[in-house]
C-alpha positions in Angstrom: -20.6 -15.2 34.7 -17.6 -16.7 36.4 -19.6 -19.4 38.2 -20.9 -20.8 34.9 -17.7 -20.3 32.9 -16.7 -23.9 32.6 -20.2 -25.1 31.8 -20.3 -22.6 28.9 -16.8 -23.1 27.7 -17.6 -25.8 25.2 -19.8 -23.5 23.0 -18.4 -20.9 20.6 -21.2 -18.6 21.8 -18.9 -17.6 24.7 -16.5 -15.8 22.4 -13.0 -14.6 23.5 -13.2 -11.0 22.5 -9.8 -9.6 23.7 -6.8 -10.1 25.9 -5.4 -7.6 28.5 -1.8 -8.7 29.0 -1.1 -6.0 31.7 -4.2 -6.9 33.7 -3.8 -10.7 32.9 -7.4 -11.1 31.8 -9.4 -12.3 28.8 -12.7 -10.7 28.0 -15.7 -12.6 26.7 -18.9 -11.6 24.8 -22.0 -13.6 23.9 -22.2 -14.2 20.1 -24.9 -16.2 18.4 -24.5 -18.3 15.3 -26.2 -15.6 13.3 -23.7 -13.1 14.8 -20.7 -15.0 13.5 -22.3 -15.4 10.1 -23.0 -11.7 9.8 -19.7 -10.3 11.2 -17.0 -9.2 8.8 -14.8 -8.3 11.8 -14.7 -9.9 15.3 -13.4 -6.8 16.9 -15.1 -3.6 18.2 -17.3 -3.6 15.2 -19.1 -6.7 16.4 -20.1 -5.3 19.7 -23.8 -4.3 20.0 -24.5 -0.9 21.4 -24.1 -0.8 25.1 -22.5 -4.3 25.4 -19.3 -4.4 27.5 -17.0 -7.4 27.2 -16.7 -9.3 30.5 -13.2 -9.7 31.8 -12.1 -13.0 33.4 -8.7 -13.5 35.2 -6.6 -15.6 32.9 -5.9 -18.3 35.4 -9.6 -18.9 35.9 -10.2 -19.0 32.1 -7.3 -21.4 31.6 -8.6 -23.7 34.3 -12.1 -23.7 32.6 -10.5 -24.4 29.2 -8.6 -27.3 30.8 -11.7 -28.6 32.6 -13.8 -28.5 29.5 -11.1 -30.6 27.7 -11.0 -28.2 24.7 -8.8 -29.2 21.8 -6.9 -27.0 19.4 -7.8 -27.6 15.8 -8.5 -24.7 13.5 -7.4 -23.7 10.0 -6.6 -20.3 8.6 -7.0 -17.8 5.8 -4.0 -15.6 5.5 -3.7 -12.7 3.1 -2.0 -9.5 2.1 -5.1 -7.3 2.4 -7.7 -6.3 -0.2 -7.4 -9.6 -2.0 -10.8 -11.2 -1.4 -10.2 -13.0 1.9 -13.5 -11.9 3.4 -15.3 -13.1 0.3 -13.5 -16.4 0.4 -14.4 -16.8 4.1 -18.0 -16.0 3.5 -18.2 -18.5 0.6 -16.5 -21.3 2.4 -18.6 -20.5 5.5 -21.7 -21.5 3.6 -20.5 -25.1 3.5 -22.0 -27.1 6.4 -18.6 -28.4 7.5 -16.9 -25.0 7.8 -17.4 -22.6 10.7 -16.0 -19.3 9.5 -14.6 -16.6 11.9 -13.3 -13.4 10.5 -10.5 -11.3 12.0 -10.8 -12.0 15.7 -9.2 -9.2 17.7 -7.7 -11.7 20.1 -5.6 -13.2 17.2 -4.2 -9.8 16.4 -3.2 -9.5 20.0 -1.5 -12.9 20.0 0.4 -11.9 16.9 2.0 -9.0 18.9 3.7 -11.5 21.2 7.4 -12.0 20.7 8.8 -15.4 19.8 8.9 -17.9 22.7 6.4 -15.6 24.6 2.9 -16.3 25.7 2.6 -20.0 24.8 -0.1 -20.7 27.4 -2.3 -17.9 26.1 -1.7 -18.8 22.5 -2.7 -22.4 23.2 -5.7 -21.4 25.3 -7.1 -18.8 22.8 -6.6 -21.1 19.8 -8.6 -23.8 21.7 -11.4 -21.3 22.2 -11.3 -20.3 18.5 -11.4 -24.0 17.5 -14.9 -24.6 19.0 -17.8 -25.1 16.5 -21.5 -25.3 16.7 -21.6 -28.7 15.0 -19.3 -31.7 15.7 -18.8 -32.1 11.9 -17.5 -28.6 11.5 -14.0 -27.3 11.7 -13.2 -23.7 12.5 -11.6 -21.6 9.7 -10.2 -18.4 11.0 -9.6 -15.5 8.6 -6.7 -13.5 10.0 -6.1 -9.7 9.7 -3.4 -9.0 7.1 -0.7 -8.1 9.5 -1.2 -11.4 11.4 0.8 -12.7 8.4 3.8 -12.0 10.6 2.5 -14.7 13.0 1.5 -17.1 10.2 4.7 -19.3 10.3 4.3 -19.7 14.1 0.7 -20.6 13.8 1.4 -23.2 11.1 4.1 -24.8 13.2 1.5 -25.6 15.9 1.3 -29.3 17.0 -2.3 -29.4 15.6 -0.7 -29.1 12.0 -3.3 -26.6 10.7 -3.9 -26.0 7.1 -4.3 -22.6 5.5 -5.2 -20.6 2.4 -2.9 -17.8 1.3 -4.7 -15.1 -0.6 -2.7 -12.6 -2.7 -2.5 -10.9 -6.1 0.4 -9.9 -8.3 2.1 -6.6 -7.4 0.6 -4.7 -10.3 -3.0 -5.8 -9.5 -2.4 -5.0 -5.8 -1.2 -1.4 -6.6 -4.2 -0.8 -8.9 -6.6 -2.1 -6.2 -5.3 0.2 -3.5 -5.1 3.2 -5.8 -8.7 2.5 -6.9 -10.2 3.4 -3.5 -9.6 6.5 -1.3 -10.2 4.5 1.9 -7.6 1.9 1.0 -5.1 4.6 0.1 -5.6 6.2 3.5 -5.3 2.9 5.2 -2.1 2.1 3.4 -0.6 5.5 4.6 -1.5 4.6 8.2 0.0 1.1 8.0 3.1 2.1 6.1 5.3 2.8 9.2 4.6 -0.5 10.8 4.9 -2.4 7.5 8.3 -0.7 6.8 9.5 -1.6 10.3 8.5 -5.3 9.8 10.1 -5.4 6.3 13.3 -3.9 7.6 13.4 -6.4 10.4 13.0 -9.2 7.9 15.8 -8.1 5.6 18.0 -7.1 8.5 18.7 -3.5 7.3 17.0 -0.1 7.4 17.0 0.2 3.6 14.3 2.9 2.9 13.4 6.1 4.6 9.6 6.3 4.4 9.6 10.1 3.9 11.4 9.8 0.6 9.0 7.2 -0.9 6.4 8.0 -3.6 2.9 6.8 -3.0 3.4 4.0 -5.5 6.6 2.9 -3.7 4.8 3.0 -0.3 2.0 0.8 -1.7 4.5 -1.6 -3.1 6.1 -1.7 0.4 2.7 -2.9 1.6 2.7 -5.8 -0.8 6.3 -6.6 0.0 5.8 -6.5 3.8 2.8 -8.8 3.8 4.0 -11.1 1.0 7.5 -11.7 2.4 5.8 -12.7 5.7 3.6 -15.2 3.9 6.5 -16.5 1.8 8.3 -17.4 5.1 5.1 -19.2 6.1 5.1 -21.1 2.9 8.6 -22.4 3.6 7.6 -23.5 7.0 4.3 -25.2 6.1 5.0 -26.7 2.7 1.9 -28.5 1.4 -0.3 -27.3 4.3 -0.6 -23.8 2.8 -2.4 -23.3 -0.5 -1.7 -20.1 -2.4 -4.8 -18.6 -4.0 -4.5 -15.7 -6.5 -7.7 -13.6 -6.2 -7.7 -12.5 -9.8 -7.6 -16.1 -11.0 -10.2 -17.0 -8.4 -12.7 -14.4 -9.8 -12.1 -15.6 -13.3 -13.0 -19.2 -12.5 -14.4 -19.4 -8.9 -15.7 -23.0 -9.0 -12.4 -24.9 -9.5 -10.7 -22.6 -7.0 -13.4 -23.2 -4.4 -13.2 -26.9 -5.0 -9.4 -26.8 -4.6 -9.7 -24.7 -1.4 -12.3 -27.0 0.2 -10.3 -30.1 -0.8 -7.2 -28.5 0.7 -9.2 -28.2 4.0 -10.1 -31.8 3.8 -13.6 -31.4 2.4 -14.7 -33.0 -0.9 -17.5 -30.8 -2.1 -20.1 -32.1 -4.5 -20.9 -30.3 -7.8 -24.3 -29.3 -6.3 -22.7 -27.8 -3.2 -20.2 -25.8 -5.3 -23.0 -24.6 -7.6 -25.1 -23.5 -4.6 -22.1 -21.6 -3.1 -21.5 -19.7 -6.4 -25.2 -19.1 -7.0 -25.6 -17.5 -3.6 -25.4 -13.8 -2.9 -21.7 -13.5 -1.9 -20.2 -13.1 -5.3 -22.5 -10.2 -6.0 -22.1 -8.2 -2.8 -19.3 -6.3 -1.1 -18.2 -8.9 1.4 -17.2 -6.5 4.1 -20.5 -4.6 3.8 -23.0 -7.0 2.1 -25.6 -4.2 1.9 -23.7 -2.9 -1.1 -23.7 -4.5 -4.6 -20.2 -5.4 -5.9 -19.0 -8.1 -8.3 -16.1 -9.1 -10.5 -17.2 -6.8 -13.4 -17.4 -3.7 -11.2 -14.0 -4.6 -9.7 -12.5 -4.8 -13.2 -14.0 -1.4 -14.1 -12.5 0.2 -10.9 -9.1 -1.4 -11.6 -9.1 -0.3 -15.2 -9.8 3.3 -14.2 -7.1 3.2 -11.5 -4.6 1.9 -14.0 -5.3 4.8 -16.3 -5.3 7.5 -13.6 -2.3 6.2 -11.7 0.0 4.7 -14.3 3.0 6.7 -13.1 2.6 5.6 -9.4 2.0 1.9 -10.5 5.2 2.1 -12.5 7.1 3.7 -9.6 6.0 0.9 -7.2 6.9 -1.9 -9.6 10.3 -0.4 -10.2 10.9 -0.1 -6.4 10.0 -3.8 -6.1 12.4 -4.8 -8.9 15.2 -2.8 -7.3 14.5 -4.3 -3.8 14.4 -7.8 -5.2 17.8 -7.3 -6.8 19.2 -6.4 -3.3 17.3 -8.6 -0.8 16.6 -12.3 -0.9 13.3 -12.0 1.0 11.8 -9.7 -1.6 13.2 -11.8 -4.4 11.7 -15.0 -2.9 8.3 -13.3 -2.6 8.3 -12.2 -6.2 9.5 -15.6 -7.3 6.7 -17.3 -5.3 4.1 -15.0 -6.9 5.3 -15.7 -10.4 5.7 -19.4 -9.9 2.1 -19.7 -8.7 1.0 -17.6 -11.7 2.6 -20.1 -14.1 1.1 -23.1 -12.3 -2.5 -21.8 -12.3 
């Protein structure tokens, strides 16, 4: 594989699967166009049975990237989790000028780097993620939710990337998470790291996790991810477009049009109609074999609101108290509310 590395470096089929910082390697897998289109996650879940990623010493990969004259030029979808980012990625990926990549593991690993650390690897990996199958395409990378912490740094790149920021209002977020046992379990697992990130942002250890109700813990998830994205909004200005998922589902066509225009694509009425008429708005985007649409989502949210009214109230009150104390939380709520009024 190493001998042909540079000759293959120009194609996205040679996909950078993961980084090993201790071993100073980057591992690659082969991934077809159909593989990218089908994958909800470009992590261990994309590996076919028996396939082992092939490690390459970083200096060899960096030399091949340089020799292939790869350029950095990708855009992003950032989000707070469970707010339709995979659906948006799939829909936008049906446009011929968009090459959609969803949650590459290597981007999560880059997000773990401290500020002013790993510039060479960041630049090299983003060049690899920027490759497309067609010259007219531009890569659109949907990040994992906690990559939001890295969003401001990515948006400050010299390539001046553009991004969509997907979110919902706090009440809708709480109902969404409470509406599914898997999302509730995931929230519990992520709560310690989210609290650590939020404490770092506000500069104070304000809340012991063990004393928080479930509703407060879920509100913590909204606060942690949304404050990170609010910081990104301040750094990127008009290069980041907020998209409220509830509003999007109510009227998908104008929101798709606005998203594509923000990414520099002027879609025709026929193109937008074909995107909306396709299967994605009627399937569960992370597992397309299951039916799922806006009506079913509303039904689940309505039931969650009835069953969990006390926890939702608890979480919203926690957010109000936090916003009264800390500017970062207050800014996140203000951004959410200002976008609501402008929609």
